[in-house]
LUMRO-903798 format. One record per residue (C-alpha): chain; z, x, y; residue in one letter; residue number from 1. Coordinates in nm, 3 decimals. Layout:
% residues N
<A; <Z; X; Y>; A; NUM>
...
This chain:
% residues 489
<A; <16.928; 8.909; -8.755>; M; 1>
<A; <16.560; 8.846; -8.630>; R; 2>
<A; <16.305; 8.693; -8.922>; R; 3>
<A; <15.974; 8.793; -8.948>; C; 4>
<A; <15.702; 8.525; -8.897>; R; 5>
<A; <15.449; 8.663; -9.166>; A; 6>
<A; <15.653; 8.532; -9.470>; G; 7>
<A; <16.008; 8.487; -9.608>; S; 8>
<A; <16.328; 8.699; -9.589>; T; 9>
<A; <16.270; 9.047; -9.721>; P; 10>
<A; <16.523; 9.242; -9.929>; S; 11>
<A; <16.734; 9.483; -9.756>; S; 12>
<A; <16.544; 9.785; -9.818>; A; 13>
<A; <16.189; 9.626; -9.741>; S; 14>
<A; <16.359; 9.495; -9.379>; S; 15>
<A; <16.484; 9.836; -9.264>; I; 16>
<A; <16.110; 9.969; -9.332>; A; 17>
<A; <15.953; 9.699; -9.182>; A; 18>
<A; <16.177; 9.712; -8.861>; L; 19>
<A; <16.130; 10.083; -8.846>; S; 20>
<A; <15.732; 10.037; -8.907>; S; 21>
<A; <15.744; 9.770; -8.561>; R; 22>
<A; <15.972; 9.984; -8.336>; R; 23>
<A; <15.732; 10.305; -8.395>; R; 24>
<A; <15.447; 10.077; -8.282>; C; 25>
<A; <15.624; 10.000; -7.960>; R; 26>
<A; <15.738; 10.337; -7.866>; S; 27>
<A; <15.373; 10.430; -7.845>; R; 28>
<A; <15.262; 10.187; -7.627>; T; 29>
<A; <15.517; 10.178; -7.356>; R; 30>
<A; <15.776; 10.454; -7.202>; P; 31>
<A; <16.099; 10.572; -7.371>; P; 32>
<A; <16.407; 10.407; -7.220>; R; 33>
<A; <16.686; 10.669; -7.120>; L; 34>
<A; <17.007; 10.544; -7.236>; S; 35>
<A; <17.363; 10.727; -7.304>; T; 36>
<A; <17.456; 10.526; -7.598>; R; 37>
<A; <17.312; 10.579; -7.945>; P; 38>
<A; <16.929; 10.396; -7.963>; S; 39>
<A; <17.042; 10.133; -8.198>; M; 40>
<A; <16.747; 9.926; -8.177>; R; 41>
<A; <16.490; 10.255; -8.278>; A; 42>
<A; <16.656; 10.242; -8.617>; C; 43>
<A; <16.678; 9.860; -8.660>; G; 44>
<A; <16.992; 9.826; -8.733>; R; 45>
<A; <17.255; 10.115; -8.739>; A; 46>
<A; <17.432; 9.956; -9.021>; R; 47>
<A; <17.255; 9.801; -9.337>; T; 48>
<A; <17.328; 9.750; -9.663>; R; 49>
<A; <17.179; 9.972; -9.929>; N; 50>
<A; <16.934; 9.787; -10.142>; G; 51>
<A; <17.052; 9.937; -10.487>; R; 52>
<A; <17.409; 10.014; -10.464>; S; 53>
<A; <17.532; 9.749; -10.161>; G; 54>
<A; <17.741; 9.992; -9.991>; R; 55>
<A; <17.657; 10.027; -9.590>; R; 56>
<A; <17.512; 10.359; -9.464>; T; 57>
<A; <17.470; 10.446; -9.144>; I; 58>
<A; <17.107; 10.569; -9.019>; C; 59>
<A; <17.145; 10.952; -8.982>; A; 60>
<A; <16.945; 10.918; -8.609>; N; 61>
<A; <17.226; 10.738; -8.419>; T; 62>
<A; <17.268; 11.018; -8.163>; S; 63>
<A; <17.212; 10.934; -7.751>; P; 64>
<A; <16.845; 11.039; -7.739>; T; 65>
<A; <16.577; 10.887; -7.559>; P; 66>
<A; <16.340; 10.814; -7.855>; T; 67>
<A; <16.559; 10.792; -8.176>; A; 68>
<A; <16.360; 10.677; -8.457>; M; 69>
<A; <16.469; 10.629; -8.834>; C; 70>
<A; <16.319; 10.888; -9.042>; T; 71>
<A; <16.319; 10.667; -9.359>; R; 72>
<A; <15.942; 10.583; -9.489>; P; 73>
<A; <15.861; 10.242; -9.478>; P; 74>
<A; <15.814; 10.035; -9.802>; S; 75>
<A; <15.477; 9.888; -9.893>; R; 76>
<A; <15.592; 9.552; -9.832>; R; 77>
<A; <15.684; 9.665; -9.481>; A; 78>
<A; <15.379; 9.778; -9.426>; R; 79>
<A; <15.219; 9.470; -9.532>; C; 80>
<A; <15.485; 9.246; -9.301>; C; 81>
<A; <15.353; 9.468; -9.019>; A; 82>
<A; <14.990; 9.423; -9.059>; R; 83>
<A; <15.040; 9.027; -9.092>; S; 84>
<A; <15.249; 9.066; -8.760>; R; 85>
<A; <14.953; 9.243; -8.577>; R; 86>
<A; <14.715; 9.021; -8.700>; S; 87>
<A; <14.921; 8.675; -8.592>; C; 88>
<A; <14.858; 8.631; -8.227>; P; 89>
<A; <15.154; 8.360; -8.167>; S; 90>
<A; <15.406; 8.631; -8.065>; E; 91>
<A; <15.145; 8.708; -7.768>; A; 92>
<A; <15.077; 8.373; -7.696>; E; 93>
<A; <15.473; 8.298; -7.675>; G; 94>
<A; <15.460; 8.588; -7.413>; I; 95>
<A; <15.163; 8.478; -7.232>; E; 96>
<A; <15.283; 8.096; -7.202>; M; 97>
<A; <15.544; 8.112; -6.947>; P; 98>
<A; <15.325; 8.285; -6.707>; R; 99>
<A; <15.047; 8.040; -6.712>; T; 100>
<A; <15.288; 7.761; -6.697>; L; 101>
<A; <15.439; 7.928; -6.350>; A; 102>
<A; <15.087; 7.986; -6.209>; L; 103>
<A; <14.987; 7.605; -6.257>; L; 104>
<A; <15.319; 7.486; -6.111>; T; 105>
<A; <15.275; 7.696; -5.821>; I; 106>
<A; <14.930; 7.579; -5.805>; L; 107>
<A; <15.024; 7.221; -5.809>; A; 108>
<A; <15.282; 7.253; -5.549>; C; 109>
<A; <15.053; 7.424; -5.304>; A; 110>
<A; <14.798; 7.134; -5.336>; C; 111>
<A; <15.083; 6.859; -5.332>; A; 112>
<A; <15.187; 6.982; -4.969>; H; 113>
<A; <15.004; 6.879; -4.673>; E; 114>
<A; <14.888; 7.162; -4.388>; A; 115>
<A; <15.175; 7.228; -4.160>; V; 116>
<A; <15.102; 7.113; -3.788>; K; 117>
<A; <15.184; 7.380; -3.532>; P; 118>
<A; <15.509; 7.235; -3.305>; A; 119>
<A; <15.411; 7.148; -2.988>; P; 120>
<A; <15.523; 7.452; -2.712>; P; 121>
<A; <15.848; 7.443; -2.593>; R; 122>
<A; <15.943; 7.389; -2.218>; L; 123>
<A; <16.088; 7.695; -2.079>; A; 124>
<A; <16.429; 7.576; -1.925>; A; 125>
<A; <16.454; 7.614; -1.525>; P; 126>
<A; <16.573; 7.966; -1.491>; A; 127>
<A; <16.920; 7.934; -1.331>; V; 128>
<A; <16.990; 8.121; -1.004>; P; 129>
<A; <17.239; 8.426; -1.062>; P; 130>
<A; <17.575; 8.353; -0.914>; K; 131>
<A; <17.698; 8.608; -0.627>; M; 132>
<A; <17.989; 8.820; -0.728>; V; 133>
<A; <18.258; 8.750; -0.506>; E; 134>
<A; <18.417; 9.054; -0.348>; L; 135>
<A; <18.809; 9.080; -0.365>; P; 136>
<A; <18.961; 9.031; -0.023>; P; 137>
<A; <19.080; 9.383; -0.022>; A; 138>
<A; <18.738; 9.551; -0.063>; I; 139>
<A; <18.617; 9.327; 0.237>; V; 140>
<A; <18.910; 9.398; 0.455>; Y; 141>
<A; <18.813; 9.821; 0.379>; K; 142>
<A; <18.467; 9.730; 0.475>; E; 143>
<A; <18.542; 9.580; 0.814>; A; 144>
<A; <18.778; 9.896; 0.874>; R; 145>
<A; <18.517; 10.116; 0.763>; E; 146>
<A; <18.264; 9.912; 1.051>; L; 147>
<A; <18.511; 9.939; 1.301>; M; 148>
<A; <18.512; 10.344; 1.299>; E; 149>
<A; <18.165; 10.340; 1.299>; M; 150>
<A; <18.166; 10.067; 1.616>; G; 151>
<A; <17.968; 9.804; 1.476>; R; 152>
<A; <18.192; 9.550; 1.594>; W; 153>
<A; <17.976; 9.209; 1.580>; N; 154>
<A; <17.961; 9.321; 1.181>; D; 155>
<A; <18.313; 9.431; 1.147>; A; 156>
<A; <18.397; 9.069; 1.334>; Q; 157>
<A; <18.242; 8.872; 1.051>; A; 158>
<A; <18.414; 9.042; 0.787>; K; 159>
<A; <18.738; 9.009; 0.942>; L; 160>
<A; <18.650; 8.651; 0.998>; Q; 161>
<A; <18.553; 8.628; 0.607>; A; 162>
<A; <18.897; 8.815; 0.521>; Y; 163>
<A; <19.123; 8.609; 0.730>; L; 164>
<A; <18.943; 8.284; 0.603>; A; 165>
<A; <19.131; 8.398; 0.253>; K; 166>
<A; <19.443; 8.575; 0.403>; E; 167>
<A; <19.525; 8.377; 0.736>; P; 168>
<A; <19.878; 8.565; 0.725>; N; 169>
<A; <19.781; 8.916; 0.734>; N; 170>
<A; <19.938; 9.046; 1.046>; A; 171>
<A; <19.726; 9.386; 1.026>; A; 172>
<A; <19.404; 9.210; 0.984>; A; 173>
<A; <19.498; 8.969; 1.289>; L; 174>
<A; <19.556; 9.268; 1.489>; F; 175>
<A; <19.237; 9.448; 1.449>; D; 176>
<A; <19.055; 9.105; 1.510>; A; 177>
<A; <19.247; 9.101; 1.831>; A; 178>
<A; <19.171; 9.461; 1.907>; W; 179>
<A; <18.760; 9.406; 1.816>; I; 180>
<A; <18.787; 9.072; 2.063>; A; 181>
<A; <18.927; 9.280; 2.304>; E; 182>
<A; <18.643; 9.543; 2.287>; R; 183>
<A; <18.402; 9.261; 2.325>; R; 184>
<A; <18.528; 9.141; 2.666>; G; 185>
<A; <18.697; 8.820; 2.486>; D; 186>
<A; <19.074; 8.849; 2.622>; K; 187>
<A; <19.160; 8.500; 2.563>; A; 188>
<A; <19.062; 8.544; 2.214>; A; 189>
<A; <19.236; 8.886; 2.159>; A; 190>
<A; <19.542; 8.739; 2.336>; E; 191>
<A; <19.561; 8.437; 2.097>; E; 192>
<A; <19.514; 8.681; 1.785>; L; 193>
<A; <19.788; 8.887; 1.920>; Y; 194>
<A; <20.019; 8.620; 1.933>; R; 195>
<A; <19.917; 8.504; 1.562>; R; 196>
<A; <20.003; 8.843; 1.454>; A; 197>
<A; <20.306; 8.883; 1.604>; R; 198>
<A; <20.440; 8.542; 1.455>; A; 199>
<A; <20.364; 8.662; 1.101>; N; 200>
<A; <20.515; 9.000; 1.168>; D; 201>
<A; <20.767; 8.988; 1.481>; P; 202>
<A; <20.821; 9.368; 1.453>; Q; 203>
<A; <20.421; 9.445; 1.467>; H; 204>
<A; <20.468; 9.720; 1.735>; A; 205>
<A; <20.107; 9.723; 1.822>; G; 206>
<A; <20.063; 9.374; 1.855>; A; 207>
<A; <20.352; 9.365; 2.131>; A; 208>
<A; <20.212; 9.653; 2.302>; L; 209>
<A; <19.879; 9.527; 2.340>; N; 210>
<A; <19.987; 9.142; 2.427>; L; 211>
<A; <20.226; 9.308; 2.685>; A; 212>
<A; <19.940; 9.502; 2.839>; R; 213>
<A; <19.735; 9.182; 2.843>; L; 214>
<A; <20.016; 8.982; 3.007>; L; 215>
<A; <20.063; 9.264; 3.282>; E; 216>
<A; <19.686; 9.282; 3.348>; E; 217>
<A; <19.677; 8.914; 3.412>; K; 218>
<A; <20.023; 8.948; 3.648>; G; 219>
<A; <20.243; 8.772; 3.384>; E; 220>
<A; <20.504; 8.999; 3.384>; L; 221>
<A; <20.780; 8.812; 3.298>; A; 222>
<A; <20.617; 8.699; 2.959>; E; 223>
<A; <20.519; 9.053; 2.916>; A; 224>
<A; <20.875; 9.140; 2.941>; E; 225>
<A; <20.960; 8.894; 2.700>; Q; 226>
<A; <20.735; 9.029; 2.454>; V; 227>
<A; <20.868; 9.377; 2.480>; C; 228>
<A; <21.216; 9.267; 2.446>; R; 229>
<A; <21.431; 9.224; 2.091>; G; 230>
<A; <21.241; 9.542; 1.950>; S; 231>
<A; <21.373; 9.892; 1.846>; D; 232>
<A; <21.055; 10.064; 1.816>; D; 233>
<A; <21.037; 10.358; 2.083>; A; 234>
<A; <20.677; 10.267; 2.193>; R; 235>
<A; <20.772; 9.899; 2.258>; V; 236>
<A; <21.091; 10.002; 2.473>; L; 237>
<A; <20.884; 10.255; 2.669>; D; 238>
<A; <20.626; 9.950; 2.734>; A; 239>
<A; <20.951; 9.735; 2.820>; L; 240>
<A; <21.085; 10.026; 3.107>; A; 241>
<A; <20.724; 10.069; 3.228>; A; 242>
<A; <20.717; 9.657; 3.300>; I; 243>
<A; <21.052; 9.670; 3.453>; L; 244>
<A; <20.971; 9.946; 3.699>; R; 245>
<A; <20.665; 9.736; 3.826>; E; 246>
<A; <20.934; 9.458; 3.883>; E; 247>
<A; <21.106; 9.654; 4.062>; H; 248>
<A; <21.417; 9.689; 3.848>; K; 249>
<A; <21.493; 10.046; 3.852>; A; 250>
<A; <21.819; 10.043; 3.725>; D; 251>
<A; <21.747; 9.859; 3.440>; E; 252>
<A; <21.441; 10.054; 3.372>; A; 253>
<A; <21.625; 10.351; 3.389>; E; 254>
<A; <21.916; 10.235; 3.137>; S; 255>
<A; <21.664; 10.153; 2.870>; V; 256>
<A; <21.468; 10.497; 2.932>; V; 257>
<A; <21.829; 10.665; 2.859>; R; 258>
<A; <21.854; 10.459; 2.527>; R; 259>
<A; <21.517; 10.592; 2.421>; V; 260>
<A; <21.594; 10.935; 2.511>; L; 261>
<A; <21.954; 10.911; 2.308>; M; 262>
<A; <21.762; 10.792; 2.007>; R; 263>
<A; <21.468; 10.981; 2.020>; H; 264>
<A; <21.525; 11.326; 2.238>; P; 265>
<A; <21.181; 11.479; 2.219>; R; 266>
<A; <21.006; 11.123; 2.322>; D; 267>
<A; <20.743; 11.263; 2.603>; A; 268>
<A; <20.638; 10.898; 2.733>; D; 269>
<A; <21.022; 10.835; 2.780>; A; 270>
<A; <20.997; 11.137; 3.023>; Y; 271>
<A; <20.679; 10.997; 3.194>; R; 272>
<A; <20.874; 10.678; 3.273>; N; 273>
<A; <21.156; 10.847; 3.399>; L; 274>
<A; <20.941; 11.073; 3.616>; A; 275>
<A; <20.752; 10.764; 3.731>; A; 276>
<A; <21.112; 10.553; 3.816>; I; 277>
<A; <21.217; 10.910; 4.022>; E; 278>
<A; <20.901; 10.921; 4.229>; A; 279>
<A; <20.921; 10.549; 4.325>; E; 280>
<A; <21.312; 10.650; 4.436>; R; 281>
<A; <21.125; 10.939; 4.667>; G; 282>
<A; <21.275; 11.212; 4.396>; H; 283>
<A; <20.977; 11.380; 4.370>; L; 284>
<A; <21.133; 11.710; 4.245>; R; 285>
<A; <21.313; 11.494; 3.957>; R; 286>
<A; <21.000; 11.346; 3.896>; A; 287>
<A; <20.829; 11.686; 3.883>; D; 288>
<A; <21.086; 11.814; 3.619>; S; 289>
<A; <21.094; 11.513; 3.404>; A; 290>
<A; <20.696; 11.546; 3.392>; L; 291>
<A; <20.731; 11.919; 3.314>; N; 292>
<A; <20.964; 11.826; 3.050>; D; 293>
<A; <20.739; 11.569; 2.893>; A; 294>
<A; <20.449; 11.879; 2.924>; H; 295>
<A; <20.649; 12.095; 2.737>; K; 296>
<A; <20.704; 11.849; 2.446>; L; 297>
<A; <20.336; 11.780; 2.409>; D; 298>
<A; <20.098; 11.973; 2.588>; D; 299>
<A; <19.804; 11.806; 2.413>; K; 300>
<A; <19.867; 11.462; 2.583>; N; 301>
<A; <19.609; 11.428; 2.875>; A; 302>
<A; <19.811; 11.121; 2.983>; G; 303>
<A; <20.087; 11.368; 3.126>; I; 304>
<A; <19.836; 11.587; 3.307>; L; 305>
<A; <19.690; 11.255; 3.475>; N; 306>
<A; <20.087; 11.173; 3.576>; S; 307>
<A; <20.103; 11.524; 3.721>; L; 308>
<A; <19.791; 11.456; 3.911>; G; 309>
<A; <19.911; 11.181; 4.044>; L; 310>
<A; <20.250; 11.305; 4.145>; L; 311>
<A; <20.045; 11.618; 4.335>; A; 312>
<A; <19.864; 11.312; 4.524>; L; 313>
<A; <20.234; 11.201; 4.648>; R; 314>
<A; <20.292; 11.531; 4.770>; R; 315>
<A; <19.951; 11.561; 4.928>; E; 316>
<A; <19.848; 11.817; 4.724>; E; 317>
<A; <19.463; 11.690; 4.625>; V; 318>
<A; <19.295; 12.040; 4.522>; A; 319>
<A; <19.610; 12.029; 4.276>; A; 320>
<A; <19.563; 11.674; 4.197>; A; 321>
<A; <19.194; 11.717; 4.157>; R; 322>
<A; <19.283; 12.038; 3.901>; G; 323>
<A; <19.520; 11.835; 3.691>; Y; 324>
<A; <19.273; 11.524; 3.666>; F; 325>
<A; <18.968; 11.791; 3.537>; E; 326>
<A; <19.234; 11.912; 3.277>; Q; 327>
<A; <19.286; 11.575; 3.150>; A; 328>
<A; <18.915; 11.477; 3.131>; T; 329>
<A; <18.837; 11.823; 2.954>; N; 330>
<A; <19.139; 11.755; 2.729>; L; 331>
<A; <19.040; 11.388; 2.656>; D; 332>
<A; <18.720; 11.270; 2.758>; P; 333>
<A; <18.785; 10.921; 2.657>; G; 334>
<A; <19.071; 10.877; 2.892>; L; 335>
<A; <18.898; 10.649; 3.158>; A; 336>
<A; <19.226; 10.654; 3.424>; V; 337>
<A; <19.183; 11.021; 3.435>; A; 338>
<A; <18.819; 10.977; 3.546>; W; 339>
<A; <18.914; 10.695; 3.792>; A; 340>
<A; <19.142; 10.925; 3.945>; N; 341>
<A; <18.903; 11.185; 3.953>; L; 342>
<A; <18.661; 10.963; 4.132>; G; 343>
<A; <18.929; 10.859; 4.393>; A; 344>
<A; <19.009; 11.233; 4.484>; V; 345>
<A; <18.597; 11.316; 4.538>; A; 346>
<A; <18.572; 10.989; 4.748>; L; 347>
<A; <18.844; 11.112; 4.953>; S; 348>
<A; <18.634; 11.398; 5.012>; Y; 349>
<A; <18.327; 11.155; 5.091>; R; 350>
<A; <18.170; 11.319; 4.787>; D; 351>
<A; <17.981; 11.035; 4.713>; Y; 352>
<A; <17.755; 11.171; 4.437>; A; 353>
<A; <18.050; 11.282; 4.234>; V; 354>
<A; <18.259; 10.988; 4.290>; A; 355>
<A; <17.998; 10.756; 4.151>; E; 356>
<A; <17.950; 11.006; 3.864>; Q; 357>
<A; <18.327; 10.975; 3.765>; A; 358>
<A; <18.335; 10.605; 3.813>; Y; 359>
<A; <18.067; 10.553; 3.620>; A; 360>
<A; <18.210; 10.737; 3.344>; K; 361>
<A; <18.538; 10.529; 3.353>; A; 362>
<A; <18.330; 10.226; 3.345>; L; 363>
<A; <18.147; 10.349; 3.042>; E; 364>
<A; <18.498; 10.376; 2.862>; L; 365>
<A; <18.647; 10.086; 3.026>; D; 366>
<A; <18.451; 9.832; 3.174>; G; 367>
<A; <18.692; 9.579; 3.227>; L; 368>
<A; <18.921; 9.718; 3.513>; R; 369>
<A; <18.802; 9.522; 3.845>; W; 370>
<A; <18.973; 9.823; 4.025>; E; 371>
<A; <18.714; 10.054; 3.901>; T; 372>
<A; <18.438; 9.848; 3.962>; H; 373>
<A; <18.548; 9.829; 4.319>; L; 374>
<A; <18.575; 10.190; 4.414>; A; 375>
<A; <18.235; 10.229; 4.236>; H; 376>
<A; <18.079; 9.977; 4.496>; A; 377>
<A; <18.229; 10.185; 4.793>; W; 378>
<A; <18.083; 10.491; 4.639>; A; 379>
<A; <17.722; 10.334; 4.581>; L; 380>
<A; <17.765; 10.190; 4.930>; E; 381>
<A; <17.826; 10.540; 5.051>; G; 382>
<A; <17.532; 10.679; 4.900>; L; 383>
<A; <17.304; 10.399; 5.077>; K; 384>
<A; <17.240; 10.188; 4.741>; K; 385>
<A; <17.323; 9.846; 4.873>; P; 386>
<A; <17.170; 9.662; 4.610>; K; 387>
<A; <17.372; 9.829; 4.337>; E; 388>
<A; <17.674; 9.810; 4.533>; A; 389>
<A; <17.638; 9.434; 4.564>; R; 390>
<A; <17.614; 9.418; 4.173>; G; 391>
<A; <17.946; 9.593; 4.111>; E; 392>
<A; <18.094; 9.366; 4.391>; Y; 393>
<A; <17.987; 9.076; 4.189>; E; 394>
<A; <18.158; 9.228; 3.865>; K; 395>
<A; <18.458; 9.234; 4.069>; V; 396>
<A; <18.471; 8.875; 4.143>; L; 397>
<A; <18.375; 8.762; 3.813>; A; 398>
<A; <18.681; 8.954; 3.674>; L; 399>
<A; <18.898; 8.863; 3.972>; K; 400>
<A; <18.792; 8.575; 4.204>; P; 401>
<A; <18.867; 8.582; 4.549>; G; 402>
<A; <18.916; 8.948; 4.576>; E; 403>
<A; <18.964; 9.011; 4.940>; E; 404>
<A; <18.754; 9.351; 4.951>; D; 405>
<A; <18.506; 9.285; 4.721>; A; 406>
<A; <18.416; 8.953; 4.923>; L; 407>
<A; <18.386; 9.156; 5.256>; Y; 408>
<A; <18.184; 9.426; 5.063>; G; 409>
<A; <17.930; 9.175; 4.896>; R; 410>
<A; <17.906; 9.074; 5.300>; A; 411>
<A; <17.817; 9.404; 5.414>; V; 412>
<A; <17.564; 9.469; 5.127>; A; 413>
<A; <17.381; 9.149; 5.165>; L; 414>
<A; <17.358; 9.240; 5.558>; K; 415>
<A; <17.223; 9.611; 5.457>; A; 416>
<A; <16.935; 9.462; 5.220>; E; 417>
<A; <16.827; 9.263; 5.495>; G; 418>
<A; <16.936; 8.908; 5.370>; D; 419>
<A; <17.103; 8.776; 5.695>; L; 420>
<A; <17.165; 8.431; 5.593>; T; 421>
<A; <17.323; 8.538; 5.275>; G; 422>
<A; <17.541; 8.785; 5.491>; A; 423>
<A; <17.648; 8.524; 5.727>; I; 424>
<A; <17.751; 8.277; 5.432>; E; 425>
<A; <17.971; 8.571; 5.259>; A; 426>
<A; <18.142; 8.642; 5.570>; F; 427>
<A; <18.239; 8.284; 5.627>; K; 428>
<A; <18.344; 8.269; 5.249>; A; 429>
<A; <18.553; 8.610; 5.371>; Y; 430>
<A; <18.679; 8.430; 5.698>; V; 431>
<A; <18.814; 8.122; 5.472>; L; 432>
<A; <19.098; 8.363; 5.304>; I; 433>
<A; <19.418; 8.283; 5.429>; P; 434>
<A; <19.560; 8.590; 5.634>; K; 435>
<A; <19.236; 8.828; 5.586>; A; 436>
<A; <19.288; 9.168; 5.705>; A; 437>
<A; <18.920; 9.203; 5.843>; R; 438>
<A; <18.898; 8.826; 5.957>; A; 439>
<A; <18.810; 8.921; 6.338>; K; 440>
<A; <18.557; 9.207; 6.210>; E; 441>
<A; <18.399; 8.928; 5.991>; A; 442>
<A; <18.367; 8.680; 6.276>; Q; 443>
<A; <18.234; 8.937; 6.505>; N; 444>
<A; <17.994; 8.977; 6.223>; Q; 445>
<A; <17.893; 8.623; 6.206>; I; 446>
<A; <17.792; 8.616; 6.592>; A; 447>
<A; <17.586; 8.902; 6.582>; A; 448>
<A; <17.406; 8.799; 6.261>; L; 449>
<A; <17.381; 8.470; 6.422>; D; 450>
<A; <17.207; 8.597; 6.731>; L; 451>
<A; <16.969; 8.808; 6.562>; R; 452>
<A; <16.854; 8.477; 6.347>; L; 453>
<A; <16.783; 8.306; 6.698>; K; 454>
<A; <16.635; 8.578; 6.880>; N; 455>
<A; <16.460; 8.787; 6.618>; P; 456>
<A; <16.318; 9.105; 6.755>; P; 457>
<A; <15.951; 9.155; 6.851>; A; 458>
<A; <15.737; 9.263; 6.625>; K; 459>
<A; <15.607; 9.630; 6.721>; P; 460>
<A; <15.246; 9.651; 6.844>; T; 461>
<A; <15.003; 9.863; 6.651>; A; 462>
<A; <14.984; 10.193; 6.827>; P; 463>
<A; <14.578; 10.226; 6.968>; K; 464>
<A; <14.382; 10.508; 6.742>; P; 465>
<A; <14.284; 10.815; 6.972>; P; 466>
<A; <13.953; 10.832; 7.082>; P; 467>
<A; <13.683; 10.997; 6.839>; P; 468>
<A; <13.613; 11.356; 6.903>; A; 469>
<A; <13.259; 11.397; 7.087>; P; 470>
<A; <12.982; 11.485; 6.866>; D; 471>
<A; <12.893; 11.862; 6.940>; L; 472>
<A; <12.550; 11.806; 6.825>; A; 473>
<A; <12.484; 11.565; 7.107>; K; 474>
<A; <12.560; 11.829; 7.393>; L; 475>
<A; <12.292; 11.971; 7.582>; P; 476>
<A; <12.174; 12.313; 7.438>; Q; 477>
<A; <12.069; 12.649; 7.664>; T; 478>
<A; <11.820; 12.863; 7.538>; N; 479>
<A; <11.870; 13.202; 7.505>; A; 480>
<A; <11.909; 13.402; 7.812>; G; 481>
<A; <11.922; 13.111; 8.005>; E; 482>
<A; <12.236; 13.050; 8.210>; P; 483>
<A; <12.484; 12.792; 8.159>; P; 484>
<A; <12.408; 12.454; 8.383>; P; 485>
<A; <12.663; 12.458; 8.641>; Q; 486>
<A; <12.867; 12.134; 8.729>; A; 487>
<A; <12.789; 11.946; 9.027>; A; 488>
<A; <12.988; 11.981; 9.318>; R; 489>
């Protein structure tokens, strides 16, 4: 129980009165406090002792109201105690003193500390370059395939090299790299890559077919045959039959074809091989029947139409052959062999313009065949274009050094260009070929050119200009009515 500072401890009744008076004064100066419990402080004490009877009484105002005050009037002594409390400033000083001490403490602390110096600027760390994200090998290979479809061979080759650096034993990627190398004219690199592809996958049919074709072009038929042996793929067996046919092993080639037809009765390429074998044996009717069977099985195959055209040439049916070749080029404009055969038919007709166009198209599609360059040179020679023809002969010699027809044609082209010294040297190079077919003609050309160099033709004199026409103004004029002068007798 709180003691009053104004006097000693009052009696029970006077204490209640004094507390009630003090609570009324405080309720006027500050807002009421809401509470859900009975306001015990507003009454002083909820339970007190009655001054007279000494029993406990409960203040009537104990309900949960915001401003619950006692209704009992204060006594005289309580009022005196309240006045003395208001006149005594000790309680107010007790409230203000802690605040003053707190302010002084804050000021002392502020004065005791020095001013904080600004921290030196921090040097920025050097920027670390971002690391390039390394693509997975599968995505690199996919990008290479997309570049191949667009015909961007150099970019596709770079992508494939990056992929093969991580996956060097992928047969499919090695095959694609070899095919790109072949398209770029690097046959040696293509052959090596095809071999690597077969080493990692011996049953890779595409690698076996292309490697056998490259070996066949080099004239290494025995090795090409070994490449195609040991495979059960129908395409490889068809290639083996074609190689055996070129090696003049017709019986073995026919047995391979029969084996393919037993397993694959609808293999059109097998019927084409069979037709070629029968044609070489001189059985043209059997060959024509086999080609017709192949055409029925695959009527969209331009190669079969090309074979029909070749068979028509064997029968000396040039017009029919030309029709087949034209059908083949219309069906597949990318078939270089059909364009070359069409040029050959035009060249046999001495239609040099059509022949030159056909051979140019064939070289655009496949510029690695020396036979096509040679025929193109003949067509240009027929069009009286010796310089262009000599360029084609040079390409033939680059692809096949020492080719007899190219050496002779180059000499003839140099003669037509007026380079007599170069023509003599070219004819001499042709004569050095063992058993040259035109050696005698070449020697006659050397003798004639040598004679021309020793006895150059006289330079033609310039014709005299005609005499000037007479000036009519200087002729004698007659007057009107006079007879003209007569010539002297």
